[in-house]
Backbone as CSV, one residue per row, in Angstrom:
resi,resn,N_x,N_y,N_z,CA_x,CA_y,CA_z,C_x,C_y,C_z
1,MET,95.798,96.741,152.130,95.904,98.102,151.621,96.556,98.981,152.680
2,ALA,97.555,99.719,152.292,98.283,100.544,153.251,97.410,101.695,153.721
3,SER,97.489,101.987,155.017,96.708,103.087,155.566,97.349,104.418,155.199
4,ILE,96.514,105.405,155.042,97.003,106.733,154.702,97.280,107.498,155.987
5,PRO,98.500,107.959,156.185,98.807,108.671,157.425,97.993,109.952,157.535
6,SER,97.595,110.241,158.737,96.805,111.445,158.985,97.673,112.682,158.849
7,THR,97.096,113.702,158.231,97.820,114.969,158.078,97.418,115.961,159.154
8,GLN,96.500,115.548,160.013,96.058,116.446,161.064,97.109,116.540,162.154
9,THR,97.295,117.720,162.665,98.209,117.937,163.788,97.441,118.566,164.928
10,SER,97.845,118.246,166.124,97.159,118.813,167.287,97.426,120.309,167.374
11,LYS,96.403,121.027,167.744,96.513,122.474,167.862,97.355,122.821,169.082
12,PRO,98.373,123.641,168.917,99.203,123.989,170.072,98.394,124.771,171.100
13,VAL,98.709,124.570,172.359,98.022,125.293,173.433,99.025,126.180,174.152
14,SER,98.526,127.211,174.792,99.387,128.135,175.516,99.907,127.468,176.788
15,PRO,101.006,127.975,177.339,101.516,127.426,178.603,100.491,127.488,179.725
16,THR,99.695,128.565,179.761,98.689,128.689,180.810,97.622,127.613,180.669
17,THR,97.159,127.371,179.428,96.154,126.336,179.206,96.707,124.961,179.555
18,ALA,97.943,124.703,179.176,98.576,123.419,179.505,98.673,123.238,181.018
19,LYS,99.014,124.310,181.717,99.112,124.233,183.179,97.754,123.963,183.798
20,GLN,96.715,124.656,183.320,95.383,124.448,183.870,94.911,123.017,183.653
21,ARG,95.226,122.450,182.503,94.850,121.053,182.238,95.559,120.111,183.203
22,MET,96.832,120.398,183.473,97.585,119.578,184.413,97.003,119.679,185.817
23,LEU,96.674,120.909,186.236,96.160,121.115,187.587,94.833,120.397,187.809
24,LYS,94.035,120.285,186.747,92.753,119.604,186.877,92.920,118.116,187.159
25,GLN,94.107,117.574,186.881,94.367,116.160,187.152,94.757,115.907,188.605
26,LEU,95.117,116.979,189.321,95.523,116.827,190.712,94.310,116.673,191.612
27,VAL,94.495,115.998,192.733,93.408,115.759,193.682,93.613,116.643,194.906
28,CYS,92.622,117.487,195.174,92.668,118.364,196.342,92.079,117.607,197.534
29,SER,92.873,117.453,198.598,92.440,116.668,199.745,93.056,117.243,201.019
30,ASP,92.794,116.578,202.140,93.396,117.000,203.398,94.632,116.159,203.739
31,ALA,95.202,115.494,202.726,96.402,114.681,202.973,97.556,115.501,203.554
32,PRO,97.840,116.708,203.028,98.929,117.496,203.639,98.648,117.829,205.103
33,GLU,97.389,118.148,205.413,97.036,118.473,206.793,97.153,117.233,207.688
34,GLN,96.727,116.089,207.187,96.826,114.855,207.973,98.283,114.535,208.285
35,ALA,99.164,114.737,207.305,100.588,114.474,207.532,101.148,115.393,208.613
36,LEU,100.709,116.645,208.604,101.177,117.590,209.620,100.598,117.258,210.992
37,ARG,99.348,116.830,211.055,98.761,116.447,212.341,99.466,115.219,212.911
38,HIS,99.916,114.340,212.041,100.677,113.174,212.498,101.965,113.597,213.191
39,ARG,102.483,114.760,212.807,103.695,115.303,213.412,103.389,116.163,214.637
40,GLY,102.124,116.291,214.988,101.755,116.991,216.212,101.178,118.379,216.045
41,PHE,101.041,118.869,214.823,100.471,120.203,214.606,98.947,120.122,214.642
42,LEU,98.328,121.121,215.265,96.882,121.104,215.449,96.171,122.257,214.760
43,ARG,96.783,123.430,214.757,96.132,124.626,214.184,96.868,124.989,212.888
44,ILE,96.451,124.361,211.817,97.137,124.493,210.525,96.397,125.522,209.677
45,ALA,97.102,126.570,209.298,96.500,127.623,208.489,96.909,127.468,207.032
46,GLY,95.924,127.366,206.153,96.194,127.427,204.726,96.254,128.886,204.297
47,VAL,97.221,129.234,203.457,97.426,130.626,203.055,97.571,130.687,201.538
48,ASP,96.855,131.624,200.906,96.964,131.799,199.457,96.635,133.239,199.097
49,GLU,96.947,133.617,197.854,96.701,134.971,197.373,95.985,134.928,196.028
50,VAL,95.377,136.073,195.683,94.827,136.279,194.345,95.145,137.704,193.911
51,GLY,95.157,137.905,192.615,95.391,139.241,192.090,96.841,139.581,191.859
52,ARG,97.698,138.602,191.928,99.120,138.880,191.765,99.448,139.367,190.359
53,GLY,98.752,138.855,189.358,99.043,139.234,187.983,98.162,140.328,187.428
54,ALA,97.289,140.917,188.241,96.369,141.938,187.753,97.088,143.260,187.508
55,LEU,96.487,144.100,186.671,97.014,145.440,186.411,96.396,146.482,187.329
56,PHE,95.294,146.135,187.963,94.508,147.093,188.733,94.193,146.524,190.106
57,GLY,94.257,147.382,191.118,93.779,147.014,192.436,94.782,146.266,193.287
58,PRO,94.343,145.855,194.465,95.246,145.228,195.421,95.515,143.761,195.110
59,VAL,96.590,143.267,195.687,96.778,141.826,195.808,96.139,141.442,197.138
60,VAL,95.393,140.355,197.152,94.616,139.950,198.323,95.067,138.570,198.776
61,ALA,95.262,138.412,200.076,95.632,137.112,200.642,94.619,136.728,201.711
62,ALA,94.461,135.430,201.893,93.592,134.918,202.950,94.312,133.808,203.698
63,ALA,94.002,133.692,204.967,94.501,132.604,205.799,93.290,131.931,206.443
64,VAL,93.261,130.603,206.413,92.109,129.854,206.912,92.583,128.673,207.740
65,ILE,92.064,128.556,208.948,92.296,127.364,209.779,91.012,126.553,209.765
66,LEU,91.072,125.374,209.193,89.910,124.496,209.116,89.914,123.501,210.268
67,PRO,88.754,122.963,210.642,88.718,121.892,211.641,89.320,120.617,211.063
68,GLU,89.502,119.637,211.905,90.130,118.392,211.455,89.253,117.663,210.444
69,ARG,87.949,117.667,210.659,87.048,116.982,209.736,86.557,117.967,208.678
70,VAL,86.913,117.709,207.441,86.553,118.613,206.341,85.876,117.853,205.201
71,ASP,85.266,116.714,205.534,84.632,115.898,204.497,83.586,116.675,203.712
72,VAL,82.846,117.553,204.407,81.777,118.287,203.735,82.337,119.215,202.663
73,LEU,83.502,119.803,202.905,84.118,120.675,201.903,84.658,119.871,200.720
74,ALA,85.256,118.722,201.031,85.747,117.866,199.953,84.601,117.383,199.082
75,ASP,83.501,116.967,199.726,82.343,116.480,198.981,81.698,117.596,198.152
76,ALA,81.835,118.842,198.620,81.253,119.974,197.904,82.111,120.418,196.724
77,GLY,83.297,119.814,196.581,84.135,120.119,195.429,85.131,121.239,195.641
78,LEU,85.523,121.508,196.885,86.498,122.561,197.149,87.821,122.258,196.456
79,LYS,88.333,123.243,195.717,89.618,123.131,195.038,90.087,124.528,194.671
80,ASP,91.168,124.603,193.937,91.725,125.871,193.480,90.618,126.767,192.931
81,SER,90.547,128.006,193.431,89.442,128.897,193.062,89.369,129.172,191.570
82,LYS,90.514,129.132,190.875,90.518,129.435,189.440,89.854,128.334,188.625
83,GLN,89.627,127.179,189.232,88.967,126.080,188.535,87.467,126.008,188.839
84,LEU,86.969,127.017,189.535,85.571,127.025,189.938,84.822,128.179,189.290
85,ALA,83.550,127.971,189.012,82.694,129.056,188.535,82.360,129.976,189.696
86,ARG,81.923,131.187,189.358,81.622,132.168,190.409,80.621,131.628,191.426
87,GLU,79.560,130.998,190.969,78.528,130.488,191.873,79.112,129.432,192.805
88,GLU,79.990,128.583,192.283,80.622,127.560,193.116,81.528,128.201,194.158
89,ARG,82.316,129.193,193.729,83.220,129.869,194.673,82.446,130.525,195.809
90,GLU,81.376,131.232,195.466,80.634,131.961,196.489,79.936,131.007,197.450
91,SER,79.442,129.885,196.948,78.836,128.879,197.819,79.889,128.278,198.759
92,LEU,81.052,127.957,198.202,82.124,127.378,199.019,82.687,128.396,200.008
93,ASP,82.744,129.658,199.611,83.198,130.704,200.522,82.305,130.750,201.763
94,ALA,81.004,130.686,201.554,80.075,130.698,202.682,80.256,129.466,203.564
95,MET,80.489,128.308,202.943,80.697,127.080,203.704,81.987,127.154,204.520
96,VAL,83.051,127.647,203.881,84.334,127.751,204.580,84.210,128.681,205.778
97,ARG,83.610,129.849,205.585,83.483,130.818,206.666,82.604,130.292,207.799
98,ALA,81.615,129.457,207.457,80.714,128.925,208.475,81.388,127.872,209.352
99,MET,82.299,127.102,208.773,82.874,125.992,209.532,84.319,126.214,209.965
100,ALA,84.982,127.229,209.460,86.391,127.446,209.787,86.571,127.837,211.247
101,ILE,87.691,127.450,211.802,88.065,127.871,213.156,88.451,129.344,213.157
102,ALA,89.109,129.774,212.085,89.505,131.180,211.952,89.716,131.507,210.483
103,VAL,89.344,132.734,210.092,89.527,133.235,208.731,89.991,134.683,208.810
104,ALA,90.954,135.048,207.955,91.391,136.440,207.879,91.763,136.766,206.438
105,VAL,91.491,138.006,206.038,91.788,138.490,204.689,92.584,139.784,204.803
106,ALA,93.566,139.957,203.910,94.384,141.174,203.914,94.594,141.650,202.489
107,GLU,94.718,142.980,202.338,94.954,143.602,201.029,96.218,144.452,201.075
108,ILE,96.953,144.455,199.970,98.065,145.390,199.774,97.742,146.178,198.511
109,ASP,97.673,147.502,198.635,97.190,148.327,197.535,98.222,148.511,196.429
110,ALA,97.747,149.104,195.321,98.588,149.260,194.130,99.803,150.130,194.395
111,ALA,99.640,151.189,195.196,100.766,152.077,195.475,101.893,151.336,196.183
112,THR,101.529,150.465,197.115,102.554,149.682,197.822,103.184,148.653,196.894
113,ILE,102.371,148.041,196.036,102.907,147.101,195.048,103.959,147.789,194.190
114,ASP,103.649,149.002,193.733,104.595,149.748,192.908,105.866,150.088,193.686
115,ARG,105.732,150.289,194.975,106.888,150.701,195.783,107.807,149.536,196.132
116,VAL,107.218,148.371,196.465,108.056,147.277,196.967,108.186,146.120,195.985
117,ASN,107.427,146.066,194.913,107.298,145.038,193.874,106.244,144.008,194.279
118,ILE,105.703,143.318,193.288,104.548,142.448,193.518,104.901,141.227,194.370
119,TYR,106.116,140.720,194.244,106.488,139.553,195.046,106.481,139.898,196.532
120,GLN,107.135,141.003,196.883,107.177,141.393,198.292,105.793,141.805,198.789
121,ALA,105.005,142.451,197.945,103.654,142.833,198.344,102.796,141.601,198.628
122,THR,102.986,140.554,197.822,102.247,139.306,198.050,102.617,138.694,199.395
123,ARG,103.908,138.678,199.702,104.357,138.152,200.991,103.815,138.994,202.147
124,MET,103.773,140.299,201.959,103.215,141.185,202.984,101.741,140.885,203.223
125,ALA,100.976,140.694,202.138,99.549,140.393,202.275,99.345,139.067,202.998
126,MET,100.143,138.071,202.650,100.034,136.764,203.310,100.348,136.880,204.802
127,LEU,101.405,137.618,205.135,101.774,137.789,206.536,100.667,138.503,207.299
128,MET,100.112,139.555,206.725,99.025,140.279,207.375,97.812,139.379,207.602
129,ALA,97.512,138.516,206.633,96.383,137.607,206.793,96.637,136.635,207.941
130,VAL,97.832,136.081,208.013,98.171,135.156,209.107,98.079,135.869,210.451
131,GLU,98.630,137.075,210.516,98.612,137.834,211.774,97.203,138.281,212.142
132,GLY,96.293,138.312,211.160,94.921,138.712,211.429,94.023,137.598,211.933
133,LEU,94.526,136.377,211.969,93.727,135.252,212.464,93.422,135.426,213.957
134,ALA,92.192,135.143,214.342,91.795,135.276,215.745,92.464,134.232,216.627
135,ILE,92.869,133.130,216.030,93.571,132.057,216.749,94.927,131.871,216.092
136,ALA,95.989,131.870,216.876,97.330,131.748,216.312,97.558,130.335,215.784
137,PRO,98.015,130.200,214.549,98.301,128.866,213.995,99.614,128.315,214.562
138,ASP,99.773,127.004,214.494,101.071,126.422,214.858,101.813,125.891,213.634
139,HIS,101.168,125.986,212.449,101.857,125.643,211.204,101.148,126.347,210.050
140,LEU,101.938,126.761,209.065,101.387,127.409,207.875,101.608,126.527,206.658
141,LEU,100.532,126.308,205.914,100.612,125.638,204.617,100.415,126.733,203.572
142,ILE,101.453,127.040,202.805,101.415,128.186,201.908,101.635,127.731,200.473
143,ASP,100.868,128.333,199.573,100.980,127.998,198.155,102.254,128.607,197.572
144,ALA,103.302,127.815,197.480,104.529,128.136,196.738,105.354,129.284,197.308
145,MET,105.102,129.687,198.558,105.861,130.787,199.129,106.139,130.549,200.610
146,ARG,106.991,131.398,201.184,107.201,131.449,202.616,107.057,132.902,203.054
147,VAL,106.705,133.107,204.327,106.537,134.464,204.841,107.403,134.654,206.079
148,ASP,107.611,135.902,206.439,108.450,136.236,207.593,107.639,136.119,208.881
149,HIS,107.388,134.889,209.263,106.598,134.598,210.459,107.304,133.481,211.224
150,PRO,107.352,133.573,212.562,108.082,132.556,213.336,107.446,131.174,213.317
151,CYS,106.193,131.083,212.923,105.505,129.795,212.872,106.166,128.877,211.852
152,SER,106.207,127.584,212.146,106.750,126.629,211.177,105.876,126.628,209.927
153,GLN,106.506,126.372,208.782,105.818,126.544,207.502,106.154,125.414,206.528
154,THR,105.216,125.142,205.656,105.441,124.242,204.533,105.095,124.985,203.254
155,LYS,106.065,125.092,202.354,105.861,125.705,201.044,105.445,124.596,200.090
156,LEU,104.187,124.625,199.662,103.628,123.540,198.862,103.362,124.024,197.441
157,ILE,104.141,123.533,196.481,103.943,123.894,195.080,102.591,123.357,194.603
158,TYR,101.837,124.198,193.890,100.474,123.871,193.465,99.593,123.554,194.672
159,GLY,99.870,124.235,195.756,99.164,123.952,197.000,97.669,124.143,196.924
160,ASP,97.204,125.139,196.146,95.760,125.363,196.072,95.046,124.254,195.317
161,ALA,95.791,123.418,194.613,95.193,122.275,193.916,95.386,120.969,194.683
162,LEU,96.134,121.022,195.789,96.459,119.800,196.536,95.948,119.796,197.970
163,SER,95.869,120.969,198.596,95.507,121.080,200.004,94.166,121.778,200.159
164,LEU,93.254,121.178,200.923,91.952,121.794,201.144,92.065,123.100,201.922
165,SER,93.027,123.190,202.834,93.197,124.432,203.597,93.644,125.574,202.695
166,ILE,94.596,125.293,201.806,95.060,126.330,200.881,93.962,126.662,199.882
167,ALA,93.249,125.651,199.400,92.141,125.894,198.478,91.079,126.770,199.136
168,ALA,90.823,126.543,200.424,89.852,127.367,201.142,90.311,128.816,201.174
169,ALA,91.601,129.032,201.431,92.141,130.394,201.428,92.050,131.008,200.037
170,SER,92.295,130.197,199.014,92.201,130.661,197.638,90.794,131.139,197.311
171,VAL,89.798,130.378,197.712,88.401,130.726,197.444,88.011,131.988,198.207
172,VAL,88.354,132.056,199.486,88.003,133.227,200.300,88.638,134.490,199.718
173,ALA,89.912,134.398,199.338,90.605,135.565,198.797,90.005,136.002,197.470
174,LYS,89.698,135.042,196.604,89.170,135.397,195.287,87.764,135.975,195.370
175,VAL,86.912,135.408,196.193,85.564,135.948,196.348,85.636,137.382,196.877
176,HIS,86.533,137.606,197.833,86.714,138.951,198.384,87.191,139.924,197.312
177,ARG,88.208,139.543,196.554,88.764,140.461,195.563,87.811,140.685,194.392
178,ASP,87.141,139.635,193.951,86.194,139.795,192.851,85.073,140.768,193.237
179,ALA,84.594,140.666,194.470,83.555,141.594,194.935,84.088,143.022,194.958
180,LEU,85.340,143.175,195.374,85.959,144.497,195.381,86.050,145.063,193.968
181,MET,86.405,144.229,192.994,86.502,144.699,191.615,85.138,145.087,191.053
182,ARG,84.091,144.390,191.444,82.759,144.780,190.992,82.358,146.132,191.593
183,GLU,82.770,146.376,192.831,82.517,147.683,193.441,83.300,148.778,192.714
184,MET,84.539,148.498,192.389,85.368,149.493,191.712,84.875,149.748,190.295
185,ASP,84.204,148.777,189.705,83.651,148.951,188.365,82.587,150.051,188.355
186,LEU,81.901,150.229,189.468,80.897,151.289,189.563,81.562,152.665,189.585
187,VAL,82.790,152.706,190.092,83.532,153.967,190.157,84.258,154.243,188.843
188,HIS,84.776,153.184,188.220,85.547,153.311,186.979,84.961,152.383,185.912
189,PRO,83.748,152.665,185.416,83.086,151.730,184.490,83.783,151.594,183.141
190,MET,84.649,152.536,182.794,85.266,152.509,181.455,86.249,151.353,181.275
191,TYR,86.744,150.754,182.354,87.770,149.711,182.225,87.202,148.292,182.113
192,GLY,85.949,148.090,182.488,85.376,146.742,182.440,85.834,145.849,183.572
193,LEU,86.092,146.420,184.746,86.645,145.663,185.874,85.745,144.522,186.333
194,ALA,84.445,144.698,186.211,83.532,143.649,186.675,83.693,142.368,185.884
195,SER,84.137,142.470,184.630,84.282,141.273,183.802,85.658,140.646,183.942
196,HIS,86.716,141.441,183.870,88.066,140.849,183.876,88.797,140.964,185.208
197,LYS,88.181,141.620,186.187,88.720,141.727,187.548,90.088,142.400,187.604
198,GLY,90.377,143.240,186.622,91.619,144.006,186.654,92.789,143.364,185.944
199,TYR,92.579,142.207,185.327,93.665,141.527,184.626,93.887,142.129,183.240
200,GLY,94.979,141.741,182.616,95.422,142.395,181.391,94.808,141.857,180.125
201,THR,93.496,141.824,180.045,92.836,141.414,178.811,93.013,142.497,177.751
202,SER,92.736,142.161,176.498,92.854,143.148,175.429,91.889,144.308,175.655
203,LYS,90.700,144.020,176.161,89.719,145.073,176.452,90.267,146.040,177.487
204,HIS,90.882,145.505,178.520,91.422,146.347,179.587,92.593,147.197,179.084
205,ARG,93.488,146.592,178.294,94.651,147.336,177.800,94.227,148.449,176.852
206,ARG,93.209,148.185,176.039,92.734,149.242,175.134,92.098,150.381,175.925
207,ALA,91.382,150.055,176.996,90.792,151.102,177.837,91.880,151.931,178.507
208,LEU,92.979,151.280,178.870,94.104,152.014,179.452,94.633,153.055,178.477
209,TRP,94.750,152.672,177.214,95.250,153.603,176.200,94.228,154.699,175.887
210,GLU,92.958,154.367,175.985,91.935,155.355,175.660,91.696,156.349,176.798
211,PHE,91.654,155.840,178.038,91.283,156.683,179.169,92.443,157.000,180.115
212,GLY,93.543,156.272,179.979,94.648,156.456,180.908,94.414,155.679,182.198
213,PRO,95.464,155.503,183.008,95.322,154.730,184.245,94.550,155.481,185.325
214,ALA,93.875,154.729,186.171,93.251,155.259,187.375,94.256,155.186,188.520
215,PRO,93.977,155.844,189.638,94.914,155.786,190.774,95.200,154.362,191.253
216,GLN,94.256,153.444,191.058,94.437,152.072,191.547,95.175,151.175,190.553
217,HIS,95.583,151.700,189.415,96.372,150.903,188.473,97.812,150.784,188.965
218,ARG,98.421,149.657,188.638,99.805,149.383,189.058,100.765,149.929,188.000
219,ARG,101.320,151.079,188.281,102.154,151.749,187.291,103.514,151.089,187.086
220,SER,103.902,150.191,187.939,105.146,149.455,187.738,104.965,148.289,186.779
221,PHE,103.715,147.987,186.394,103.442,146.904,185.458,103.493,147.451,184.035
222,ALA,104.134,146.723,183.151,104.449,147.227,181.809,103.253,147.770,181.028
223,PRO,102.118,147.064,180.940,101.012,147.605,180.139,100.503,148.945,180.654
224,VAL,100.508,149.133,181.977,100.055,150.405,182.549,101.096,151.493,182.281
225,ARG,102.351,151.160,182.520,103.429,152.143,182.314,103.506,152.578,180.855
226,VAL,103.433,151.622,179.935,103.540,151.946,178.517,102.344,152.781,178.058
227,ALA,101.144,152.444,178.536,99.967,153.223,178.165,100.075,154.648,178.682
228,GLU,100.538,154.803,179.914,100.673,156.149,180.483,101.718,156.958,179.732
229,GLU,102.844,156.326,179.405,103.889,157.027,178.658,103.415,157.356,177.244
230,GLY,102.659,156.443,176.621,102.165,156.676,175.274,101.202,157.843,175.221
231,ARG,100.337,157.939,176.236,99.400,159.055,176.279,100.133,160.378,176.497
232,SER,101.170,160.372,177.327,101.887,161.618,177.617,102.684,162.102,176.415
233,THR,103.085,161.168,175.522,103.857,161.555,174.336,102.998,161.662,173.086
234,GLY,101.709,161.328,173.234,100.807,161.413,172.088,100.878,160.222,171.165
235,LEU,101.574,159.159,171.564,101.717,157.972,170.705,100.644,156.951,171.055
236,LEU,99.397,157.360,171.032,98.316,156.469,171.418,98.238,155.266,170.493
237,PHE,98.135,154.086,171.118,97.976,152.790,170.459,99.234,152.326,169.727
238,ASP,100.292,153.130,169.656,101.532,152.630,169.080,102.080,151.528,169.985
239,GLY,102.286,150.361,169.421,102.863,149.268,170.185,101.900,148.570,171.117
240,LEU,100.609,148.896,171.053,99.652,148.277,171.967,99.665,146.764,171.863
241,ASN,99.704,146.262,170.649,99.640,144.805,170.474,100.926,144.109,170.883
242,ASP,101.977,144.873,171.116,103.233,144.266,171.529,103.313,144.088,173.034
243,VAL,102.365,144.673,173.766,102.395,144.621,175.220,101.563,143.449,175.698
244,ASP,102.186,142.552,176.451,101.464,141.401,176.970,102.050,141.038,178.316
245,LEU,101.202,140.841,179.316,101.678,140.490,180.645,101.393,139.035,180.970
246,ASN,100.195,138.585,180.682,99.794,137.228,181.023,98.945,136.647,179.909
247,ASP,98.850,135.336,179.895,97.969,134.652,178.953,96.602,134.586,179.615
248,VAL,95.676,135.467,179.225,94.400,135.553,179.909,93.257,135.429,178.926
249,ASP,92.111,135.027,179.450,90.906,135.129,178.654,90.238,136.455,179.005
250,GLU,89.133,136.751,178.352,88.526,138.065,178.557,87.847,138.202,179.912
251,ASN,87.770,137.125,180.705,87.262,137.217,182.056,88.384,137.251,183.086
252,GLY,89.622,137.144,182.615,90.737,137.164,183.547,90.852,135.905,184.386
253,GLU,90.154,134.840,184.033,90.136,133.657,184.880,91.427,132.858,184.880
254,GLU,92.275,133.047,183.854,93.514,132.283,183.788,94.736,133.169,183.958
255,ALA,94.524,134.323,184.551,95.595,135.300,184.575,96.552,135.149,185.742
256,GLU,96.141,134.487,186.784,96.984,134.435,187.968,98.139,133.455,187.784
257,TRP,99.278,133.802,188.369,100.456,132.939,188.249,101.113,132.808,189.596
258,ASP,101.927,131.773,189.741,102.613,131.532,191.010,103.942,132.226,191.057
């Protein structure tokens, strides 16, 4: 008897969801650091940022120099911060800070982002974090970017999912920025910052149209600019559903991009 072909089709997924599924297949290890140590580098700083795709607040970067032995972090599940729950991130942040040779965090505010653009602001934050390290690195492992620093550098695509040093920087930066957003939520409770951390969720965009932007909103970003212009012309909510910056969930957990 001939089989009846299935009429079911797989549900399409967004590019962000597809990327997250791919990243979960990668193994985060100290292999990149071991390769660099084989070449003679000893003080390797992992560098990463968070908040690049947010509508509100600073972009935050961290630089972390880990010791040579990092088995405890690997065993604890250290990886890209976006793949970790809040409790896991905060536990790993404490572990990283306790065992790291050096840690530094830097912020670039919304006004500067609007002035120089988000790409340059991200590079500025990364450079400030590297320069803030108490011990000068002899090599930088950076997630998908390079910075204006004389130290030798490796630009590692998907670095926060492949390198423990970059993952450590990712966790430190995200824990720092998330805490900052919870503090700002007390000042601006109407936007829901504690839940979405300033990313462009539908809840956040509707609050922008209802209340207007705060001083810490990035006015060079389309959803903020359009909401501000709409309020000034009286066209509230016109075109709201047409404005989209990132593919995010309501917690902003998938909003960051490289």
